[in-house]
N, C-alpha and C positions, 0 to 999 in steps of 0.2 A: 805643695807642702802637705804631707799627711800627718795627722795628729792622732795619737792614741788617747782614747777617752777612758780606757780601763786602767788596771793597775792600781786600784784604790785600796789595797790591803792596808788595814790599820787606820783607815780614815773613819772618823765618827759617822754614824748613820744619821744622827740628828744634829744639824748645824743651823744656826740662826744667821741669816744674811744681815750683815751690818751695813753701815753707811758706805756710800761710794767716796771717792777721793775729791779733793777740792778743785782739781783741774785735770785735764787730760794727761799732762806730763806727770803730775803727782800720782795718777792711777798706775802708770807704767812703772814709775820708780818704786811705789809701794809693792806692786806685784813682783818686781825684781827682787826686792828685799825678802818678801815672804817665800818666794820659790827657793832662794838661796838658803833660807832658814828651814826649809822643808815644812813650812806651815801652810799646808794645802787647804785646811779648813778655813784659815784666815783669808787665804786667797780667793775663796769661793765668793766673798762679798764683792770682788772686783770683776765678776762676770755678770753680764746682763741676765736678769731673771729669765728662766725658760730656755736660754740658748744652749746650755749644756745638755739639758734633757733632749732637745731636738738633735743636737750633734751626736748623741748616743745612738741614734738610729744607724749611723755609719758604722757602729761597732756591733751591730746585731741586736740591740735592745728591742724587746717586743713592743707592739703598739700599746698594750695594756700598761707596761712599765713606764713608757714615755708619757702616756696620757695621765697616769697617776702622779708622776713627777711634776707635770705641768700644773696640775690642780693643787697638789699638796706642797710644792716647793722642791726645787732641784739643787739645793745647796750641797748635798752630799755628792751628787753627780758632778757638780762644778768643781768640788775639791778633787775628785777623781780625775777630771779632765786636766786640771793643772798639774796633778801628779804625773799623768802620762806625758804632758807637754814637757815637763822638766826632764823626764827620762829620755824623751826622743829628740828634743831640740834645746837641750840645756845650754848649748853654746850661744844661743840668741840672747838669753837673759842671765847668763852666768858671768862672773867676773865683773870687771868695770865696763860700764856702758855709757854712751853719750845719748842723752834724750833731748830732742828738739821738737817743740810744738810747731807743726806745719800750719795749723789753723783750722777753722771750721769750714765745712763744705756741706751743702744741702743736696739731698737726693730724694725725690718723691715726697717733698715736704717734710722730710726728717733731717734734723741737723746732726751732723757727725763732726767729730773732732779728730784730726789726723796728727799722729806723732811719728817722727822718725827715730828709730832706735839703731844706734851703731855700736855693735860689740867690738871687742878687741880685734876680731878678725878683719874689721874694716868694712864689712858688707852691710849696708843700711837696709833695714826692713821697716815696713809700715804697719803700725798698729792703729786701731781706730776705737774711739770711745763714743758713748752717748752720755748725756747728762740726765740721769734718771735717779733722783734722790742722791746726787753725787755722781761723779764720773766713774763709769764701769766699762771694761773692755767689751766691745761688741765682737763676739766670737765669729759671727758670719761675715761681718765687714772686714775683719782682720784675717781670718783663716778660711774664708769661703771657698777659695780656689782649691785648697787642700781637702776640704770636706765634700765639695760638690760631686766629684766623680763617684765617691762611695755612697752618696745619698740618693743618687738617681734611681737605682734599682729599688730600694725600700720605698721611696716616694711613689714610684710607679705602682707598687702594690697597694698603697694607701688610696691612690687616685681611682683604682679599679673598684674600690668598695668604700666610698666616702661617707660612711655612717659610723655611729658609735665612737669608739676610741679613735678611729681613723679620722672622723670629722673634727674631733678636738685637736688632733695633731695638725691637720691641714689648715685649720683656722689659725693656729699658732705659726705655722710655716708661712702663711700669707703675710703675717706681721713682720717677717724677716726679709721679705722681698727687697725693700729698700737697702737693707744691709748687703744683700747679695749683689745688687746693682752697684753699690759702692765698692765691693770687692772686685767686681769686673772692671772698674775704672782704673785699677792699679796699672800704671804704665810698665811695671816690671814683669807683668804676667805675659806668658806666651799665648799665641792664638788658641791653642788647644785648651788651655786652662780657662781662658775667657769663654770659649764655646761651651765647656762643661757647666760653668756657672749659669750662663744664659739658658742652657737646656733645662737646668734645674728650675730656674725661674718660670720657664714656659710650662713645665709640669705642674708646679704649685698653682699657677694662675689659671690652669685649665678648668679647675673646679671652682665655680663661683655662682 
């Protein structure tokens, strides 16, 4: 699954990240309502801090832009991410959906919360949250398979020069390795998708 992180025209450049949701299911339901309403600034609170900034590498963001967002806050990028998500995969969270909590699962000592989302099309997809000041959607655990293929090349460049902005980004990427491993555990993924995620994990952990 490929996700567009761009397309943020008209989104505020200064957004304050609010509280997360009370539960994993509530996070998905709130996100669903906000995306339908076109409130991408509000939806920014429902993304894990820093994840949208890292995901923007897949859209060609420079290392300087990503490092700045990691340090200053990536709420505006998160709003843009959800805008692109709504445009590219609106059927997943548009119209009526059934939301079912699958339950918690631990990966590399990090606790994740899995949610099954079934749209009117009837094809269930898996979203994953973490409880960090409330439940927020983990972009890498939920969409890592779609992001990994396009992140491999930018991360290879960072690994070749792991200093300055690159070092800041690589440190942040190291923090999402458990999320990527959680993404790779999705039984609905094909072998190639799983391999891309694991290759990205190998790249990130190469520098340490």
